[in-house]
N, C-alpha and C positions, 0 to 999 in steps of 0.2 A: 107371632115372629118373633124370631129371634135375637135376642139385644146383640149387638156391634159391638166386637171385643175391642175394639178402640178406645169406646166410652169408659172402659175399667184400665185402659192404661195413663200413666204419669205425662203427665201434658209437657212438652218442650218448652226449657228456659224461656221466660218472658214472652209467655202465651196469652193472650187476652182475648176470653171471647168474644169473638162478636166484630172482633175490628174488620174483618174482611168487608163487612156488610155497613160498615158505617159507625158502629158501634165506640164508644169513647172507654178508656180503662186506664190504668197506671200500674207501675210498678216500681215498687219500694227500692231501696239502695240494699236493703236485705237481700232480698231476689236476685240482685246484680251480683252480692257476692258470694250466698250461696251457689250460682249457677257456677261463678269464677274458681270457688273451689273445689265443685264435684269437676270442671274441666281438668284443672290441675291434679285432682287425685286421680283419674283417669288416664291421662297423660302420663305419670307416675308410675302407675301399676303396670299399664302398657298391656292391659289383658280386662276382657269383660268377664271374670268370673265363668262359673260353672252352673249349672241348672240347681245344684243340691246347695248354692246360695242362698234361694230364696227363702222366704219367712215360711211357714208351714202352714200359717195364717191364713195365705192366700194374698193378691195382689190389694186389694183393698183395704185389707189388714194395717197391711205394709204405707199404702198411701196416705192414711189418717194417722199411723205414728209419724211419718216425714211432715206434715203439716204442722203437728205440736211443735214437735222441733225447731220448725221454722218460725213460728209465733214466736217461742221462748228467746229464738237469737236475737229476733228482730226488737222483741224489749231490751234485753243487754243491751243492742247498738242503741237505741235512744238514751238509757241510763248514762251509759258513757258519754257519749256526745254531751248532756245535760251537766255532767258533772264537769269535764273540762270548760265549757262555757261560763260554769261560775265560777271558777279558779283564775280565770284571766280576768274576771271581773273585778276579783280582790285584787289584784296585782297592779298597781300602775306600769305603764310603759316605760319610764324613765328608769323606774326600779328595777325592773328586766334588764332595761340597755344596760346598767350600770352592772349588774350581776354578771352578763355576759362578757362585759368588758374586764371585768376583775377575774373571773375564771380565766380566761385567755392571757391574763398577764402572766398568771402564777402560774402558768404550764412551762415547760423548757422547751426550746427553740431546737434541740435536737441537735447541738451546735458537740455535744460530747458524740453522739453517731455518726456524723458528718467527719467528725477527726477519726473514727473507727473504719471508714470504709479504706482510708489511703490503707489499712495494714492487709485487706483484702488479695489473695494472690489471685492466679490465673485460672484454676482451679473452683475456688469459690467465685468468681464470675460466670463461670460456665457451668455451676451446677443451680443456678440459680432458676426458678423453674418460670416459663412463661404466663405471663398475665392472662388467663383463662375466665371463662365463664362458670362463675362461683353461685349465681343460682337457677334457679328452674324457669328461665326466661326463654333459652333456645335452646332448651333439652330436647327439641324433637328433631333440630337440625346436626345436634350433636349426635344423637344417637344414629341417624342419615349419615355421616361421616365416620362413623365406628366402625358401622357396617359394611361402607363400601371397602376398609381396610381390613376386612376379614382372608386369611391367607384359607385355601382348601387345598388338599392335599391330591394330586396328578395321579389320575388312573394308571396302571402297566403299560396298558396297550402307547400313550403318550410317551411314556417313558422309553419303552421298547424304540418306539420311532425315532424319538430323542438321540439316542444312542446311536443309531445305524446312521443319523446326520452329524454326529459330533457333538453332540447336546447344544446344536445352537439355537435349536428352537426354544429351549427352555431357559438358556442363562440371555438370550438375547437381551429383555429387557436388565439384567443384573451387567450385560459389557457397557451398555448406552450408559448407564450410571458410574460406571468405571470411568469411560470416557469423560466425564464431565468431573470427574474427583482428579482426572490425570493435570488437570491445571494447579490442582493442590500441592503437588509434590515437590519437594527441592530441588532445587536445582544444580544441588554439589554434588559429589562424588563420595564421598568420605566425611565424617564428624573427627575434628579434633578435639584432642581434649577442652581445648577454649572455648570450642562451640557447645559444650554442654553446659554452660553455664546460663542456670534460669535469668528471665529478665528482670531488672531490678524495679524499685518501686520508681525511681526517677524517670525512667527509660519507660514505665508503664504508663504514668502520669503523661509523658511527651507528647503519647500519641492522641491524636485527637477523638473528642468523645463519639463522633459519628464514622471514623473509621474501624474506632476497635468496637463498637456494638458491630457494624457490617460484617467483620472479621470474626466477631463471634456467634454470627448467626450462620455464617458460612461453616465454621468448624464445628457447630452442633448440627447443623441440617446433615454434614456429612459424617459425622458419626452413626448419626442414627441411620443411615442408607448403608455403612461400610456394615455396622453392628448384625444387621437385618441381613445381609450378603454373606456374612459369617456364619450366620445358625443357617441360614437355606443352603447354600454351598460351601460348608465347611470344608470338603476337598478339592476346594479351589485355589491354588495358590495367588492368584490377582488379589483375592479379598483380603489375604492376610496382610498381605505386602503391600497394598492401598494403606490399609487402616495405619498400620506402622508410620508408612510417610508421612500421613493426615497428623499423626502427634508428632512426627519429625520436625515438623513446618512450623505446629505450634509448640515446639521446644519443648515438649514435654519427651525427653528424648528416653527416660526409665520406662515411662510407659509403651512408647514405641519398642524398646528391647524385648519388653514383658507379651506384648503383642506377639510378635514374629517370632519369641521364643513358644508361644504356645501354640503359632502355626506349626514348627517344626513336629511339636510333638503331634499335632494330629496329622500331619501328613509327613511323616519323616523322611518318605520315598521320592519328594519333589526337590529337585536339587536347586529351583528359584528360592525357592524359601528359604536354604540354607547361605544361600549365596546372602541374600538380601540379611540375614541374620550376621554373616561376615563381616558386611559392610556398615553394619551400624556399630560392629564391635572392634571396628580398626583400631581403635585406640589401645586397645588391651592385648597384643600379638600372642601372649602365653596363653590366655580367654581363647581365641581365636582359633589357636592350632589344637587346642584340644576339642574344639567345637567341630572344626573338620575331621580329626580321625574319628568322632561322631557320626558324623553324617556321612562320611565313606565308608563306615559300616552298613550303612542303608541304602547309599546311593554307589553303589565301588562300579558301575559304570561310569559316573559323569565325568568325562574330561574335564569342564571347566573346574568340578571342584578339586581335581588332582592338580591341574595349573595354577589355582589359586592359594593351593598350600604350598607346591615350588616356589612363588613368587615369595613369601611370606619368607624363606630362608636365607638366609645370607651367605654362607659358602655354597661355589660350586658343585662340593662333593654333595653337601646335603639334598642340593637341588635335584644330582642327576639321580641319588637313591630313591628320591618321592618319584621321578618322574619313572625310573624302573619301575616301580612298584605298582604304579600306573598301566604298566603296559603290560603288567603280569594279569590283570583284570580286562583290559582293554589293549591287545595285542593287535590293532587294526584301527589302531587310534593316530590318525594321520598328524595333528597339533600334537600330540602328545612325544611321537617320534620325529617332529620339527623342532622342538622342545628341548628334547634328547641331542638333537645332532648339532644346534647350537653351543650347547655346552661344552661340545667337546672340543679342543683344542688339538690334541694327535691326531696329523689327516690318515696315519692308518686306520686310527679305531674308528673315525668319521667313515672310511672307505667300509669298513666292516659294519659300521651302521647302517648307513645305505644300502649296501648289500642285503641286510636284513629288512632293512624298511622297501624297496622293491619289491621282497618276495613275499612281503604280508601285503603291502599296499601297493600291486601293481598297476591299477591306474592312475596312479598320483605322477603325473608327469613329472614335476619339479624335483621329486628323489632324481629318475632317471635324470634330468638336466644335470643335477648336484654331480652324480656318479660320472657322467661323461667327460665334465670339468675337472675332475680331477684326476681324470686316470689317463693313461697312455693315449696315445694315439690309434695303438691296435687292439686295446682295449675297449676303448670310446668305442670304435668300430661296432666289436663286438656288443656292445650294453645296447647300440641302437638300433643293431637287428634284432634284439630279444625285445625292445622296446616297441619295435615297428611290427613284430609279430601282436604283443599282446596290445597296443593300441592302434589298431588298424586303422589307416585312411586318417592319422590324426598329421595334420598339416605341420604342426610343431616340430613333429620327429624329423621329417624331411627336410626342413626349414635347419634345424641342428645338424644334420648332415652337412648339408651343403657349406654352413657356417666351419664347421670342422673342416671340410675339405679345402675351402679358401684360407683358412688360418692355418694349415700345416703346408699347405702348397702354394706360394705366393704366386708362383707360374703359373698357375692352372688355369686354363682359359674359358671364356664364359661357353665354349661348345663343350666342354667335357660334364661342366657344372648342372648344364642345361637336360643333360641325361637321367640326372636326379631329381630335377624338376618336372621332368617331363613324367616321371612316373607319378610325381604327386600329384600332377592334374588328373593323370588315369584315375587315381585312389580319390579323386575329391571331384569327383565328375559336378555335382549337384551344388557346388561353393560359387556362392555369386560374385561380381568384377571387386566388390569392397573387399573380401576375406583376401584376396591376391594382391589388390593395392595395399592394403592398411598390413598386411604379414610385408610385403615388400619396403613399404617405412619404417617398419621397425628394424629390419634390416640394415636400413642405408644409415639410421640414426648409431647404432652399433659399431658403424665404418666398415661392414658388407657390400660394397660398391657391387660388386659381381655376383652376387647370390641374389642380392636384392632387384638386378638387370635382369636378372635367368628367368628369376620367380614370374615377373612381369611378360617375359619372352615367351616362356614357356604355353603361358595361361591365354596368351593372344594369339598365338600359334594353332592353341587347339582348338580356337571358334571355326565352325563350319563356313558360317556365313561371315562376309565382313562388310559389318555396314559403317560408312565412312563418319556417316554424320552420329551417329551413336556412340563413337571413340572418340570425336572430338570433345562431343559432350562430355564422354567420361575424363578427357585431359582437363578440360576446363574445370570439373569438378573438383580435382587432384591440386589442380596449380590457386583454385580460390581457398582451398584448404591449407594451402602454405605447402604441398608436397609438390614443390616445381621438379626434381628430379623425374620422380614416378609421371609426372604429365609429359615429361620431355622422351620419356621413354613409350609413352604409347603414342606421340606425334613421330618418334624415329621408326615405329615399327608400322606406322600409316604409310611415310616417305619409301619404305620400301617396298609397299603394296601398292600406291598411288605417287610415283616422283614427279609425275607430272603436274600435280595437282596444286596449282598456286595457291588455295585457300589455305591448303594444308601448310605450305611453307610459310605463308602468312604468320598463321597462329603460333606458327613453332619458335619464330623467329622473334615474334613480340614477348614470347615466355623470355626464351633467351635473354632478351634486352633487362627485364624485371631484376636478373640475377645480376647486371651488369658484371657478368662475365664477359667482358669484350672479346679474351682471347676466344672461346667458345663460339661466341657470335660470329668472328670472324669465318671461321671454318664451316660454320653453317652455311653461312653467305657462299663460300666459295664453292660447296658441294651441291646449294640449289643451282649456283650459275652452270657448275657442269653438268647438271643434270637436265638444266633448262638453258641454253647456250643462246636461244632466241630470244627469249622472254626479255624487254626491255625495262618491265619494270620494277623485277632484280638487279640490276646494277643500278636503278636511280635511287632505289631502295637502300641500297648497298653505300652508295655514294654519303647519301644524305645523313646517314648513319655515322660514319667515317667521320665525318665534319663534323655532326650534329656531338656526338658520345665522346670522341678522341680528340676535338678539336686541332684538326689535323686536315687542311685544307690543298695542301701540296697529295697526300696520299688519296684522298677523294678524289682530285683531278686524275690520278692514276689511274685509278677504277672508271673515271667515265672514258678517260681515252683508250682503253681497252676495249672498252664497248664502243668507242667510235671505230675502231680500226675493224669490228667483227660483224659491226650492223649499217655503221655509216646511216644514221636514223636521225633524222632535221631535232627530234626530240632529245636525243642525248646531246647535241650541240649547243641547242639553246641552255641545257642543264649547265654545260660547261662555262658557257657564257656568263650565265647567274652567277656559277659559282664564284669565278672570279671576280665579278663585278662585287657581289657582295661579301667576298674576304679583301677588297679594298685593292687587287692588283687589278687596276683601270688598264694599263699601260699594256698585259699580257693579253685582255679582254680585248682590248683596240685591234692588237697585232692577230690574234684567233679572228675575229670576226671579219677585217679586213680581206683577210687570204679568202675567207668564203664568198667574201664577196667580188673579190679580183675575178676568182675562175668559175665562180656560177654566181650572174649578178642578177639570174630573175630564179633562184631557186626559192627564195622563201620571201616573206616580207618580212617576218621577223628577225630576220638579219641586218637588213634596211634598216630598221626602226630601232632597234638595239644599239647600231654602229655609231646612227645620231644622237641617239641618248647619252653614250658614253663621250661624244666627241663635246654635245653640251657641258657633262660633267666636268670633262675635262677643261673647261673654258679655250675653247678653242678659237678660232675667229668663226665673228656669225655667217661674214660672204661665204668663209668655206664651207659652214655647215648648210647655209643656203645652198650651195650649187650641191653639195650631195644631197639633200632633199630634194631639189627638183630632179635630178639624178636620178632619186628613186621612184619618183613619180610617173617617168617617161616609160621603166619597167611596170609598174602596178600603179596606174593610171585612177582606178577605182577603189583602190583600197582608203578606207576613211580615214583608217588611224596616220597613214603616211599623209593626208590631206591635213586633218587634224594639228597635228607636226608640223606641218612647213606653216600652217594660217598663227599658230604661235612662237614661230623664227619670226615671221614679218611682222608680229605686234610686238616681239621684243625691238627691233627696229626704229619705233617709233612712227611709220610708214603706214598710217589708217589707210589710205589711201590704195595702195599695194595690197593691206591687206584684207581691205575687202574685196578686191578684183580677185583676189586667189580663194576669198569665200563663194564669192559669185559663182567661179568656176568649180568650186569643189562640190555645192552642191547639185549643178549642173551634172557632175561627174558621179555623184554617190545620192541621188534622190532620197535614198531609204535611211538615209543616217539622219536621225535627230540631233545627234550630237551638232553635224556639222549648221545645218537650218539655228540652232540655238546660238552659235559661235558667230554665224553672220550676221544676227539680229542684235545680236550683243556691241558687236563693230559698227553696224548703223547708229543705233543709240546712241553710243559715246560721240558721234561726230553729230547729234543733236537732232537728229532725224528720225523723229518718235515714232510718226505716221507711216514713216517707210518700216521700219523695226515691228511695228503689229502686222503688216501687210505680211513681212515675210514669215513670221509665224503661222497667219492664216493660210498662206499657199504652204507650207509644209505642213499643216492639218487637213490638207486638200489630199498633198502626196502621201501621208502617213496614218492612217485612221487608228485611233485609240491608243494613243500616245502618249502616258501620262507626263513623260517629262518635256514634251510641248506644250500642254495645259498646264503644268506647274513655271514652268516659263513666262507665259503669258500672266499668270497672276502676280509673279514676281515682277515684271515690266511694270502694269499697273500699281504696284506697291512703290515701286521707284521713283514714279510719277506723281506719287502724292494722290492719286485715284482710287481711293478705299470703296467708295460705292461699288463702283466697278469691279475692282478687284474682290469685292464679299461676292458678288452676285456670280463671277468668274469661279471663286472658290465653292459655291455653293453648288452649281451644274458639276462642276468635278467630282465633289464629292460624291453626287449620286452615280457618276459614271464609273470612279475608280473607289470605290469606298474599302477596299484591301488595302489602299497605299496608306503607309504611316506619315510621309512626308505631307500627302493633300491633306491629311487629319490636321497635320501641322498649323498648314497654313490655315485651315479654316479656323481652327481653333486660337490662332493667332490673332486674327481679323475681330474675335469677339471683345468687347471692350473690357468686361468686366473677370474678374475670376471666379464669381459667384452664379455668370451665366455658362461658365467655361464647365464646370464640374461635372455637370448632370450627363454633359455630353463626354466626359473622362470615359465611361461606362461604354458607351455604344463605340466607341473607338476600341478599346480593348476588343470585346467581340468581334466587332469587324475585320480588328486585323490578326486576332488569335492570338494576343499578348506578345505580339511582335517584340524583340528587342529594340528597336528604334521608336515603336511607342510609349514604351515604358521607358526610355531614356527623354522623348520629348514633357510629358506630363511632368517626370521631376524638374524638367526646365522650366516650367511655367511657374510650379512651387520657388523655385528659384526667383525667377521674376518678381512674384507675390513677395519675397522676405520670408517664405516659409525655410528654411536651409535644410533643417534636419528633416525635412519629410522629403525635399527635394534628394537626400542622399539613399535614402530610403530606397528611392523610387531608382534611383542609379544604379546601386545594389541588385535592384531588381532586372534589371535589364543586363549588367555584365553576368549575371546566374543563367540567363537564357541565352547569351551568345557572348563568351568570355574575348570571342573577335570583335565584341565593339568597338571600335579605336575612339569614337566621340564618347562614349560613356564612361571609357576610359579620362580621360581629358575631363570631362564635367566631375567625375569622383577625385580628379587629380585639384578640381578648382575646388572642391570644398574643404579638403584636407590642407590645403595651403594656407585656408584665412581660419579652419576651426578646429583643427587638430595639433597635437602636441608631436614632438620632432620623432619619437618611438613610432608612433603611428604612423606617420608618412614615411618615416626609413622603411618599413614593413610593407607596407602599399608599394614603394617605390622598387625592392627587391622581389614583390611578385610578379610583378609586370616585366620585369625584367629576364626573369626566369622563363615564363610564359611567353617570352618573344622571342625564343632561341630561332624558330622557323616561324618567321611572321608570316601573318595569314589574314593581319584587321584590316576593316575595311572602315568604311565612315566618309561623309560628304565632303567633310572639314578635315577628317586626317590624310582622305588620298589628295587633295590641295597641297597639304605641306609632304607628304611621305614622297611625292611623284615629281615635286621642284627640284629640277637639277640642282639648283644650287643648297642642296641638303641632302646630298648623295653621300657625305661624308661624316652627316652629324649623328650620333649616338641614339640608342634607341630613348633614352631618357631624355635627350635633347630634343627630340623629335615630343615626346610627350609636353612638353615643356612650351614650345612652340605650338602646338595644337590646341591647349587647355588658353592659350590667351588669345587664339586668336577667336576660339568658341565665344568667349565674351563679347565679341563687337559682331557678331551674327544676330 
């Protein structure tokens, strides 16, 4: 049987025969030492060797020699250990310690070296090597890191494909690195002589150690990356430019100049590298000029270099010479031609230059426009015709032609201009609305109003289908962007197409109001009325704006009088009465309405009601007013407003019996009026007959089902009688029946004794009433009653935001400001109230009581607000 091969091989380190079967063995320290050294040698060589290195004597002979060596090394180790132990026994511990202390005390404490650190420069610090692995401990990991950083040559196929793609695939990583390095670029555009001063020792020491270390780490990392980029892509300008700017940021200006100079030598045909070199040397003008001469030898087609050279010259003559020399190399350079024209002061020379410029750069509109502006009318027309042929379909050419005609012929009509703009529309059929509106807006800003209007008109007339909604939307967009006139042009066109469309007229009139051009506004109103003679709303709008904007009540009355003569409608007559009444002309109002009543007594209840109210405001005899009221009831016995007015008059006379009888007759004549039933119940309650008052409300509820006013009145009656339990039960029932009513919620919440119990119900109230202005105000009232005034204010503000016409919310807000704000804030609030109250549409439970009281007819709005605020505190 053949001998197994593994028996002649060397056993692995630490191997003990039979240990797997339970045998016991041991390994000496020499074994582990030998094994470790063998492992290190293998790692260091990183190669297993070749077959030729094996001893010719065979494996057994080699094995024997290795064992002998191991024994010798083991003996040496034991001897060394024994020697060290004997030496320690001879020296007492205290002697050793004292020797160590003495040796340490004799050594210097590096004070001299620390002092020398102050003399180190930035370069010295940056050149310090990083602390690395100086042992073989992490050699394997270091070798792996080095292998991962190796570079390989790319095959020609990849280079070819990269060139087709503009080199993006190869330089992708470099671009990403460049983007990271852009953060290190300096933010100044030029270096002055003072900026080249290196950092002083004190400045360097003032920088904190952490910041300095971080800065140096970033700089070193950036240098390594950019150095790699310059080697891998030496013909890419960004590598050199960013390297120079990195050194500039580190204040190594000389090194920055050296790097960019090397870049110019490497890629002399790249203008960006030369421009960067110019920037870094701007403090030396002579040197820069010589540099530019050299750069232009390599980049004669660079406009930027020629312009930069021209900028460095101080005399216009030299500037012109350089620019003209540049035009010899780049005759079609737009920027050079512009520079040359701007440097010339002689108009004839400028005209010649522009003529040559349009010849060489025919598609540059600015040259044509400049030539037109300095030419005579006839020559300008000729130039514009040439430009139109070259720049076919260019809207600017047609716009310039229209401006020329409007400028030279001030009396030219818009119709003639539209002949030109119509042709412009034909050549630009694909241009969208915004293109034309923008062009018209620019003309308007330059003072060419006719051209602006003609452009819009031609474009709108060219539309095949007229979509009024789309046009109104476009007009709104122009008005929103501040181009009110353009919006007017669009609406004017719509008016011509749809002259009887009231919606279009309203939009037009509202936009004209924003301009506060009252003369134009009145003209539009007159045109609207002439085209819509029977439209009552136009007359009413006209009169209201005349009164509101012009403060001219007489002119507004004239407008309404004309409408009254043409149409003879009740709504216009009522508007005349309201105008006279609100402007304080009560006598005229009385005369006007009395004539109507005398001629047509049964025409309309509104005239009787207004007449009685005017008489009450004029403080006429109560008996006479009652007689007029009774007469009105003979013509309109079933009108609940006249009935309620009659009851109020009788109550004023302090004859409760007569008032009660009138109320009883009123509910019989108008059984569906909840207001009359409530008035009847209150009169009876005042007489002390509470049971009858309840019965009246119960009877009313049988007549009128689902009336929140009647249910609210029942709760109020029980509260006045201090029947809180009954009131709570009724309030709970009302809440289930009318959960969307804000005042029902207020009654329910007011009967909850504690604020802590009310707060959870606030959210339900807001949800059920959909955040109505009234419930927002009532929540603020509860916070006010609880002493949380700042919270109350925030809820009052929310209420006014939800409905600016909530008169009660204005009153509560004023209560807060009177107690807790300064005079300046309070005056600002009152001014806002006055301005927003020009056309009074405010309402409120308390506000209406004060406002409709005849005694307060002549009170100002601020006086009304004061009275409302005081009355609110009593409720």
